[in-house]
C-alpha positions in Angstrom: 88.3 199.5 73.2 88.1 197.6 76.6 90.9 197.6 78.9 92.7 200.2 81.7 92.4 204.0 80.9 94.8 205.3 78.3 96.5 208.1 79.0 96.7 209.2 75.3 96.9 212.8 74.5 93.6 214.2 72.3 93.5 212.8 69.1 96.0 210.0 69.8 95.4 206.3 70.8 98.4 203.8 71.6 100.5 207.0 70.9 99.3 207.3 67.2 96.7 209.3 65.8 93.2 208.5 65.3 93.3 208.6 61.5 95.4 206.1 61.4 93.5 203.8 63.4 90.4 204.8 61.7 92.6 203.6 58.2 93.4 200.2 60.2 89.8 200.1 61.2 88.8 200.4 57.3 91.6 198.1 56.2 89.9 195.0 58.5 86.6 196.1 58.4 87.2 195.4 54.4 88.7 192.0 54.5 85.9 190.7 57.0 83.2 192.3 54.2 85.2 190.3 51.7 84.6 186.9 53.7 81.2 187.9 53.7 80.6 188.5 57.4 77.5 190.8 57.2 76.3 190.8 60.8 76.9 194.4 61.6 77.4 193.3 65.5 79.6 190.5 64.8 81.6 192.7 62.2 82.3 195.3 64.9 83.4 192.9 67.6 85.6 191.3 65.0 87.1 194.7 64.0 87.6 196.0 67.8 89.1 192.2 68.6 91.9 192.6 65.8 92.4 196.4 66.4 92.8 195.3 70.1 95.5 192.9 69.4 96.8 195.6 66.8 96.9 198.1 70.2 98.7 195.7 72.2 101.6 195.5 69.7 101.8 199.3 68.6 103.1 200.2 72.1 106.3 198.4 71.4 106.8 198.2 67.8 106.6 202.1 67.1 108.5 201.4 63.8 105.7 199.8 61.9 102.4 201.0 61.0 99.1 200.7 62.3 97.5 199.3 59.4 100.4 196.6 58.9 100.2 196.0 62.7 96.4 195.5 62.2 96.2 193.3 58.8 99.0 190.7 60.3 96.8 190.7 63.7 93.9 190.0 61.5 95.6 187.4 59.8 97.4 185.6 62.5 93.2 185.7 64.1 92.0 183.9 61.4 94.8 181.9 60.4 95.0 180.5 64.2 91.1 179.9 63.8 91.4 177.9 60.9 94.0 175.6 62.4 92.1 175.0 65.1 88.4 174.3 63.3 90.4 172.7 60.2 92.6 170.7 62.7 95.7 171.5 61.1 99.1 172.8 61.8 99.1 176.4 62.5 102.0 176.7 59.9 100.7 174.3 56.9 101.2 175.8 53.5 98.4 177.7 52.1 96.2 177.4 55.1 95.0 180.2 54.6 93.8 180.2 51.3 92.3 176.8 51.7 90.4 177.7 54.8 88.9 180.7 52.8 87.8 179.2 50.5 86.3 175.9 52.8 84.5 179.4 54.7 82.4 179.8 51.4 82.2 176.0 49.8 80.8 175.5 53.3 78.5 178.2 52.7 79.7 179.9 56.2 78.3 183.3 55.4 75.0 181.8 54.8 74.3 179.3 57.8 77.5 179.6 60.3 78.3 183.4 60.5 77.9 183.4 64.1 81.0 181.0 64.1 83.3 182.8 62.7 86.4 183.5 64.4 84.4 182.4 67.8 87.1 179.6 70.1 85.5 176.1 69.8 83.5 173.8 70.6 81.7 174.6 67.1 78.6 172.8 66.0 79.4 169.3 64.5 77.8 170.0 61.1 79.7 173.0 60.8 83.1 171.8 61.9 82.2 168.8 59.4 81.4 171.4 56.8 84.3 172.9 57.2 86.7 170.0 57.2 85.2 168.1 54.5 85.5 171.5 52.0 89.3 172.1 53.0 90.2 168.7 52.0 87.9 169.5 48.4 89.6 172.9 48.2 91.9 171.6 46.0 95.1 169.4 45.4 98.7 171.3 45.6 99.6 172.6 42.9 102.2 170.5 40.3 104.6 171.9 37.9 103.1 171.4 34.5 105.0 172.0 30.9 103.3 172.8 28.1 104.4 173.0 24.8 104.2 176.2 22.8 102.0 175.9 20.1 102.0 178.3 16.9 99.3 180.9 16.8 96.4 180.7 14.8 95.4 184.1 13.2 92.3 182.8 11.1 91.6 184.0 8.2 93.5 187.4 8.2 96.9 185.3 7.5 95.4 184.9 3.9 94.9 188.6 3.2 98.6 189.1 3.6 99.3 186.8 0.9 98.5 187.9 -2.5 98.9 184.8 -4.3 96.5 183.2 -2.3 93.8 185.7 -3.3 91.5 184.2 -6.5 90.8 188.2 -7.4 94.7 189.0 -7.7 94.3 189.6 -11.0 91.5 191.9 -10.6 93.0 193.8 -8.2 96.2 194.3 -10.6 93.6 195.2 -13.4 92.3 198.2 -11.2 95.3 199.1 -9.8 96.7 199.2 -13.6 93.7 201.3 -14.5 94.5 203.4 -11.8 97.5 204.4 -12.6 96.4 205.0 -16.2 93.9 207.4 -15.0 96.7 209.2 -12.6 99.2 209.5 -15.7 96.6 210.8 -18.7 95.6 213.5 -15.8 99.2 214.6 -15.2 99.5 214.6 -18.5 96.3 216.4 -19.6 97.1 219.5 -16.9 
């Protein structure tokens, strides 16, 4: 990571073990993979940016885990970028969810991967595609009331009601015949 040289002991960074930083790196990298960032150079730069921000916070927030700080910084960074690109207020409800959906609908991974988390100005076509798909990402949720309906179990319901079976007499006859055979066997032995 860039910046002034750190006076950490071996195996430490920001006063925390390197294993914690590796776990945080893995989580952040997995998140960017989920957003379909496949360019390894870009991926490495984005993860390093997030971890640098988490490292700065880790010095003052000792009680929080490294992974927690990294995930919060990643979420903050992505939401700030969505707010800028989509021209939405940073605290807009569902900005993160609808922004991620807009990324995929605008085909950011395929066409504009190099624009992800880059400060503006962005190519006009990219910004328009993101804004249009953000608006189409779906209306706000509305409550709906659904009346419960009885379950339809199909033909199995008829098997449990003997009066509806057309062969009820045949079954009764075979059961009586079987009982007669069992009784006869019991009496002869």
